[in-house]
Every structure is written in C-alpha cells, then in structure tokens.
PLY file of the C-alpha trace (Angstrom):
ply
format ascii 1.0
element vertex 140
property float x
property float y
property float z
element edge 139
property int vertex1
property int vertex2
end_header
216.51 213.97 106.88
216.59 210.66 104.94
213.96 209.20 107.28
211.59 212.06 106.47
212.05 211.52 102.72
211.42 207.76 103.09
208.27 208.39 105.13
207.01 210.84 102.48
207.69 208.29 99.71
205.94 205.51 101.65
202.99 207.78 102.44
202.78 208.92 98.81
202.92 205.32 97.53
200.22 204.27 100.02
197.91 207.06 98.86
198.43 206.08 95.21
197.64 202.41 96.01
194.47 203.37 97.89
193.28 205.61 95.05
194.01 202.95 92.40
192.19 200.30 94.45
189.15 202.55 94.74
189.15 203.30 90.99
189.44 199.60 90.10
186.61 198.58 92.46
184.40 201.48 91.37
184.66 200.49 87.69
183.54 196.85 88.17
180.37 195.98 86.19
177.26 195.94 88.35
174.54 193.27 88.04
171.79 194.32 85.65
168.39 192.89 84.74
166.03 192.85 81.76
163.05 190.77 80.64
160.69 190.09 77.72
157.21 188.58 77.54
155.98 187.29 74.18
152.48 187.64 72.79
149.75 185.30 73.95
149.62 182.03 72.04
147.39 179.05 72.78
148.37 175.40 72.41
150.44 173.94 75.23
149.08 174.39 78.75
152.10 173.04 80.65
154.79 175.02 82.44
158.24 174.62 80.91
161.43 176.06 82.39
164.99 176.44 81.17
168.06 178.15 82.57
171.14 179.04 80.53
174.44 180.47 81.70
176.25 182.69 79.20
179.56 183.88 80.66
178.44 185.79 83.79
174.80 186.15 82.67
171.89 184.00 83.83
169.04 183.60 81.31
165.74 182.13 82.56
162.91 181.08 80.25
159.41 180.08 81.35
156.53 178.92 79.16
153.66 180.28 81.24
150.03 179.22 80.73
147.90 182.03 82.16
144.79 184.12 81.47
144.72 185.84 78.05
144.01 189.38 79.24
147.01 189.53 81.56
149.87 191.97 81.26
152.84 190.01 82.61
155.89 191.78 84.04
158.85 190.29 85.87
160.49 191.47 89.08
163.79 190.06 90.31
165.06 190.01 93.89
168.69 189.04 94.49
170.14 188.37 97.93
173.73 187.12 97.95
173.58 183.89 95.92
169.77 183.61 95.76
167.90 184.97 92.75
164.09 185.05 92.83
162.03 185.88 89.75
158.44 187.01 90.34
155.96 187.02 87.46
153.34 189.69 88.08
150.02 190.30 86.30
149.54 194.06 86.06
146.58 193.61 83.69
143.23 191.88 84.15
141.90 188.36 84.57
139.44 186.68 82.24
138.10 183.23 81.36
140.53 182.12 78.68
144.02 180.64 78.85
146.99 181.57 76.69
150.65 180.63 76.77
153.26 183.35 77.37
156.98 183.00 76.70
158.66 184.80 79.58
162.42 185.39 79.46
164.56 187.21 82.00
168.29 187.87 82.20
170.45 188.86 85.15
173.84 190.06 83.94
177.30 190.54 85.42
176.95 187.97 88.20
179.94 187.05 90.32
181.22 183.47 89.96
179.65 180.92 92.30
176.61 178.72 92.83
173.22 180.44 92.88
169.79 179.24 93.96
167.27 180.24 91.29
163.53 180.35 91.99
160.62 181.31 89.76
157.38 182.46 91.39
154.20 183.01 89.41
151.79 184.71 89.06
151.24 187.53 91.52
148.00 189.46 91.00
146.52 192.10 93.30
146.04 190.27 96.63
147.06 186.84 95.27
150.62 185.94 96.26
152.93 184.32 93.74
153.51 180.57 94.21
156.87 178.84 93.91
156.90 177.13 90.49
160.58 176.30 90.02
163.62 175.89 92.29
167.12 174.94 91.13
170.83 175.65 91.54
173.13 176.96 88.83
176.86 177.70 88.72
178.40 180.82 87.24
181.97 180.02 86.12
185.06 182.00 87.03
0 1
1 2
2 3
3 4
4 5
5 6
6 7
7 8
8 9
9 10
10 11
11 12
12 13
13 14
14 15
15 16
16 17
17 18
18 19
19 20
20 21
21 22
22 23
23 24
24 25
25 26
26 27
27 28
28 29
29 30
30 31
31 32
32 33
33 34
34 35
35 36
36 37
37 38
38 39
39 40
40 41
41 42
42 43
43 44
44 45
45 46
46 47
47 48
48 49
49 50
50 51
51 52
52 53
53 54
54 55
55 56
56 57
57 58
58 59
59 60
60 61
61 62
62 63
63 64
64 65
65 66
66 67
67 68
68 69
69 70
70 71
71 72
72 73
73 74
74 75
75 76
76 77
77 78
78 79
79 80
80 81
81 82
82 83
83 84
84 85
85 86
86 87
87 88
88 89
89 90
90 91
91 92
92 93
93 94
94 95
95 96
96 97
97 98
98 99
99 100
100 101
101 102
102 103
103 104
104 105
105 106
106 107
107 108
108 109
109 110
110 111
111 112
112 113
113 114
114 115
115 116
116 117
117 118
118 119
119 120
120 121
121 122
122 123
123 124
124 125
125 126
126 127
127 128
128 129
129 130
130 131
131 132
132 133
133 134
134 135
135 136
136 137
137 138
138 139
C-alpha cells in the first residue's frame, strides 16, 4: 500500500515538473525585428555601417547611397548565429543619387557570437551584393 502511494506521489511530482518546464519555456521572449528608413538626403555618397548591442538586441545602421526614387525596405534572415539583412528597393530607379539612413533591430537574441551581414540593394532581377560582414557578441 505504501509503495502505491509513493508511486502516485512521484508520478504527480513528475507531471507537475513537466508542466512547469513547458510553461517556462513557452513564455520565453521570441526574437523580433523592426526597421526604419529615413528620408532621402544628398551629401555623402559613401557607405557607412555601425552595429550596436543593447542588452539582447542588435541594432544595425547603414548610410546607404542609392537612387532617389527608391522605396527601401529591409528583410532579415536568421539561421542559428547568422543574421543577414537584405535591403530591398520596392520602388523605382532613376538617375539621381540620395543618401538613406537605414536602421534595423533584431531583439531578444540568445547570448553568443553572431555573424552579421548586410546585403544591398535587391531590385527586381538584381541580386543584393554583400556590403558588410562582421561578428558581434551578445552578452549573457
């Protein structure tokens, strides 16, 4: 009789542990992404890149010289510890050059070292070219 009670207590405790583990894992923050592209401004026609780490967020900034009539969006692909940013022109092309301030943030990253690449600019059948490649560490 005591063996049956002990088995029931062990089984009950095991079920509680499994349920709590599932609840804890389910409530972990998931990586998220957002971006902004500033208005066209002409002056500096050189690419400039910066990467900042803020807690578990990765913030990428790119000064992008590109055609004035573009509509720039950003797509991010993340595979394990590789993060690729793709700048995409969903607008038109024309014969003038402007400078766009492109910023993108990937949030809630796990700690570790990540390879960060920026590709620009994809347009219709033109593939994006690798513009920037670096490593960055997200702290524990």
